[in-house]
BALOFI-920783 format. One record per residue: residue number from 0; residue in one letter; x, y, z of N, C-alpha, C in turn. Coordinates in steps of 0.05 Angstrom, whole numbers, plus 5000, padded with zeros to 4 digits. Example, Ala and Ser with C-alpha at 12.3 -4.5 7.8 and 13.67 -1.06 7.14 Angstrom:
BEGIN
> seq  type  n.east  n.north  n.up  ca.east  ca.north  ca.up  c.east  c.north  c.up
> 0  A  5264  4886  5156  5246  4910  5156  5264  4934  5156
> 1  S  5257  4955  5142  5273  4979  5143  5258  5001  5157
***
This chain:
BEGIN
> seq  type  n.east  n.north  n.up  ca.east  ca.north  ca.up  c.east  c.north  c.up
> 0  M  5204  4959  4692  5175  4972  4690  5175  4994  4716
> 1  E  5174  5023  4700  5185  5045  4713  5157  5049  4736
> 2  I  5161  5051  4757  5137  5060  4774  5132  5089  4783
> 3  R  5113  5105  4769  5114  5128  4775  5088  5142  4792
> 4  L  5095  5142  4815  5075  5153  4839  5066  5174  4838
> 5  E  5085  5194  4828  5074  5226  4826  5055  5231  4805
> 6  E  5045  5207  4786  5023  5217  4767  4995  5215  4778
> 7  S  4994  5202  4799  4969  5205  4811  4965  5229  4834
> 8  P  4941  5249  4827  4939  5268  4841  4936  5259  4874
> 9  Y  4929  5237  4878  4919  5230  4906  4943  5212  4921
> 10  Q  4962  5200  4912  4985  5196  4914  5004  5222  4923
> 11  R  5007  5240  4907  5016  5262  4907  5007  5278  4940
> 12  L  4978  5278  4950  4973  5291  4965  4975  5269  4986
> 13  L  4981  5235  4988  4984  5231  5003  5019  5236  5012
> 14  G  5037  5237  4994  5061  5247  4998  5081  5220  5001
> 15  I  5070  5197  4983  5084  5172  4988  5114  5167  4973
> 16  Q  5130  5149  4983  5152  5154  4966  5155  5125  4964
> 17  L  5173  5113  4939  5179  5093  4927  5208  5088  4937
> 18  V  5204  5060  4948  5227  5050  4967  5239  5030  4952
> 19  R  5228  5012  4936  5236  4995  4919  5224  4973  4906
> 20  A  5219  4977  4868  5205  4962  4863  5222  4940  4849
> 21  E  5213  4920  4843  5221  4896  4829  5200  4877  4822
> 22  E  5198  4862  4803  5185  4840  4797  5169  4831  4815
> 23  G  5152  4838  4812  5127  4820  4844  5131  4835  4864
> 24  L  5149  4858  4865  5143  4869  4894  5149  4894  4892
> 25  V  5131  4915  4907  5133  4942  4913  5139  4946  4943
> 26  E  5150  4971  4959  5159  4982  4977  5154  5011  4975
> 27  I  5134  5017  4989  5124  5050  4993  5125  5054  5019
> 28  R  5139  5080  5028  5135  5094  5050  5119  5115  5051
> 29  L  5106  5116  5070  5089  5144  5073  5101  5156  5103
> 30  P  5108  5182  5090  5123  5203  5119  5098  5214  5133
> 31  F  5103  5214  5154  5082  5221  5175  5070  5248  5172
> 32  R  5052  5252  5173  5033  5283  5179  5016  5279  5203
> 33  E  5009  5293  5217  4988  5304  5229  4960  5296  5220
> 34  D  4954  5310  5197  4932  5306  5176  4931  5271  5184
> 35  F  4941  5259  5182  4930  5230  5180  4921  5217  5206
> 36  L  4921  5231  5230  4914  5220  5252  4884  5218  5249
> 37  R  4876  5196  5268  4849  5188  5272  4831  5210  5285
> 38  L  4834  5219  5301  4825  5246  5322  4852  5267  5326
> 39  D  4834  5288  5331  4859  5312  5341  4860  5299  5371
> 40  G  4887  5305  5377  4905  5293  5403  4899  5263  5402
> 41  S  4895  5243  5376  4903  5218  5386  4934  5213  5367
> 42  D  4939  5187  5376  4976  5181  5366  4965  5151  5342
> 43  W  4937  5156  5339  4933  5131  5313  4924  5139  5283
> 44  F  4942  5130  5267  4932  5133  5236  4896  5129  5239
> 45  H  4891  5142  5216  4863  5138  5214  4864  5110  5192
> 46  G  4844  5092  5194  4848  5064  5182  4845  5071  5152
> 47  G  4834  5095  5147  4829  5101  5118  4859  5106  5095
> 48  I  4877  5119  5115  4902  5120  5107  4915  5089  5098
> 49  V  4919  5077  5124  4928  5050  5118  4912  5033  5099
> 50  S  4881  5032  5102  4873  5023  5077  4885  5029  5051
> 51  A  4885  5052  5045  4894  5072  5021  4922  5049  5009
> 52  L  4939  5058  5031  4968  5051  5027  4968  5019  5017
> 53  A  4955  5002  5031  4954  4970  5026  4947  4968  4996
> 54  D  4917  4984  4990  4913  4980  4955  4936  4993  4944
> 55  I  4945  5012  4947  4967  5017  4928  4989  5001  4925
> 56  A  5002  4989  4946  5024  4978  4945  5009  4952  4930
> 57  G  4990  4939  4934  4981  4912  4919  4974  4920  4887
> 58  A  4968  4951  4886  4962  4954  4856  4988  4957  4838
> 59  Y  5004  4973  4854  5036  4968  4840  5046  4947  4835
> 60  A  5049  4927  4858  5055  4901  4851  5047  4892  4828
> 61  V  5024  4889  4826  5016  4873  4801  5027  4888  4782
> 62  V  5027  4912  4782  5040  4929  4755  5060  4920  4747
> 63  T  5084  4916  4771  5112  4910  4755  5110  4878  4742
> 64  V  5094  4866  4747  5083  4839  4734  5071  4839  4706
> 65  Q  5050  4855  4716  5030  4849  4684  5028  4878  4667
> 66  G  5042  4899  4675  5050  4920  4658  5028  4944  4665
> 67  E  5028  4971  4650  5016  4982  4654  4980  4981  4642
> 68  G  4965  4988  4654  4935  4978  4653  4917  4962  4663
> 69  S  4948  4948  4682  4940  4929  4703  4926  4943  4733
> 70  G  4928  4927  4756  4925  4935  4783  4901  4950  4789
> 71  A  4875  4945  4768  4854  4964  4793  4838  4945  4808
> 72  T  4837  4958  4831  4826  4940  4854  4794  4924  4844
> 73  I  4797  4897  4850  4775  4886  4846  4761  4876  4876
> 74  D  4778  4867  4896  4770  4867  4925  4801  4870  4941
> 75  L  4790  4879  4970  4813  4882  4986  4803  4877  5014
> 76  R  4815  4861  5030  4814  4856  5052  4842  4861  5071
> 77  I  4822  4874  5095  4852  4880  5105  4846  4872  5137
> 78  D  4870  4856  5152  4867  4843  5177  4884  4875  5202
> 79  W  4864  4883  5209  4880  4906  5235  4892  4888  5261
> 80  L  4918  4896  5260  4931  4870  5283  4942  4890  5309
> 81  K  4949  4920  5303  4952  4934  5323  4944  4965  5305
> 82  P  4940  4984  5325  4939  5011  5320  4962  5021  5311
> 83  A  4964  5037  5278  4984  5045  5263  4989  5076  5285
> 84  R  5015  5077  5297  5019  5100  5315  5035  5112  5305
> 85  K  5046  5140  5311  5053  5170  5294  5084  5159  5289
> 86  G  5091  5168  5264  5114  5156  5254  5106  5146  5225
> 87  D  5137  5143  5202  5127  5133  5181  5118  5106  5183
> 88  L  5103  5102  5163  5091  5079  5155  5113  5066  5129
> 89  L  5111  5037  5131  5125  5024  5107  5109  5001  5094
> 90  V  5102  5005  5068  5080  4980  5064  5098  4963  5041
> 91  T  5087  4937  5038  5101  4920  5019  5083  4909  5010
> 92  G  5084  4906  4976  5056  4890  4970  5075  4866  4953
> 93  R  5069  4841  4952  5083  4819  4941  5054  4810  4925
> 94  V  5062  4796  4898  5046  4784  4877  5049  4755  4891
> 95  V  5028  4739  4901  5026  4713  4899  5015  4702  4875
> 96  K  4995  4706  4857  4989  4691  4832  4981  4713  4811
> 97  T  4991  4702  4792  4980  4721  4765  4967  4708  4746
> 98  G  4948  4713  4735  4932  4706  4718  4935  4719  4695
> 99  R  4901  4708  4677  4898  4722  4653  4890  4751  4656
> 100  T  4870  4748  4676  4853  4771  4680  4851  4783  4710
> 101  I  4857  4765  4734  4858  4774  4758  4882  4767  4769
> 102  C  4897  4777  4787  4925  4780  4804  4914  4779  4832
> 103  V  4927  4768  4849  4932  4766  4871  4955  4774  4887
> 104  A  4950  4796  4907  4979  4805  4922  4973  4808  4950
> 105  D  4993  4797  4968  4980  4802  5000  5002  4822  5007
> 106  I  4995  4841  5028  5013  4868  5035  5013  4871  5064
> 107  E  5036  4877  5063  5041  4881  5101  5046  4915  5100
> 108  V  5033  4925  5128  5042  4943  5133  5060  4956  5156
> 109  R  5076  4966  5161  5094  4964  5187  5095  4991  5200
> 110  D  5099  4996  5225  5107  5029  5236  5132  5029  5236
> 111  A  5135  5058  5250  5164  5064  5244  5183  5048  5260
> 112  A  5174  5031  5276  5190  5014  5291  5189  4984  5285
> 113  S  5184  4975  5256  5178  4952  5240  5163  4937  5248
> 114  A  5143  4938  5275  5116  4924  5280  5100  4921  5249
> 115  L  5088  4899  5253  5063  4896  5234  5046  4913  5242
> 116  V  5036  4924  5232  5005  4936  5241  4983  4919  5230
> 117  A  4983  4916  5203  4966  4909  5190  4968  4883  5162
> 118  V  4955  4862  5159  4959  4847  5127  4937  4859  5113
> 119  A  4936  4851  5089  4922  4857  5067  4927  4837  5052
> 120  R  4902  4820  5040  4901  4812  5011  4883  4824  4990
> 121  G  4894  4834  4970  4880  4842  4946  4876  4832  4920
> 122  T  4856  4824  4905  4853  4813  4880  4854  4841  4859
> 123  F  4868  4841  4844  4871  4861  4819  4869  4847  4790
> 124  T  4861  4877  4779  4864  4864  4746  4889  4857  4733
> 125  G  4892  4840  4719  4911  4826  4712  4920  4843  4676
***
């Protein structure tokens, strides 16, 4: 299955890049922009940016298994482990369970130094 991130206006706005996609796994990079910071003068990403990345990676991981038409978010839970600081972010989504109508994916968000900044679990349509 070919993953085409550029087909979404929001994903184009973010400027995310597909690093790797295989069955049940997706890696996406977010190139850093000052626009993503929490406040002027801050060096932390806004949490909404990190949440969006987790959602996108989980959804596309499901799409690699279930195909087009799957991957709509039902629920997403995020645990913030430390602030995501200036620099590119790398997010990895992995499918842990597929069902007829619901799938579960685990997501990790890492900063430019490869430190784990957030983990998430999402349920998505199958």
